[in-house]
C-alpha positions in Angstrom: -0.1 -0.1 -0.1 1.8 3.1 -1.1 0.0 5.4 1.3 1.9 3.8 4.3 5.1 5.1 2.7 5.8 8.4 4.8 8.8 9.5 2.5 6.7 11.6 -0.2 3.8 12.8 2.2 6.3 13.8 4.7 8.2 16.1 2.1 4.8 17.3 1.0 3.8 18.4 4.5 7.0 20.0 5.0 6.9 22.0 1.9 3.1 23.0 2.0 4.1 24.2 5.8 6.9 26.3 4.5 5.0 27.9 1.8 2.2 28.6 4.3 4.5 30.2 6.9 6.4 32.4 4.2 3.5 33.4 2.3 0.5 34.0 4.4 2.0 35.7 7.7 3.1 38.9 5.5 -0.2 39.1 4.0 -2.2 39.0 7.4 0.2 41.5 8.8 0.0 43.8 6.3 -3.5 44.5 6.9 -4.2 47.8 8.7 -7.2 48.4 11.1 -9.3 51.3 11.0 -9.5 52.2 14.4 -5.7 52.6 15.6 -5.6 52.8 19.4 -4.5 56.2 20.9 -2.2 56.8 23.5 -3.6 57.6 26.7 -2.2 60.1 29.2 0.1 58.8 32.1 -1.7 60.9 34.6 -4.4 59.2 36.5 -7.9 60.4 36.7 -8.6 61.7 39.9 -11.7 60.2 41.4 -14.7 62.8 42.4 -15.7 62.5 46.0 -18.9 60.9 47.3 -21.7 63.7 47.5 -24.5 61.6 48.0 -26.4 62.0 51.4 -25.9 59.0 53.8 -29.5 58.8 55.0 
């Protein structure tokens, strides 16, 4: 049964993964997102004091 011989199938698997790993990631990483995150200020926001009545 020729399908049990791993020699040609392992080479096909290896070459296909090499192609996938060299062609696909640059295409995916080349996309830009429409909403780029903006840098937030390093100052912490001052919390407001509790102004509700206690009773």
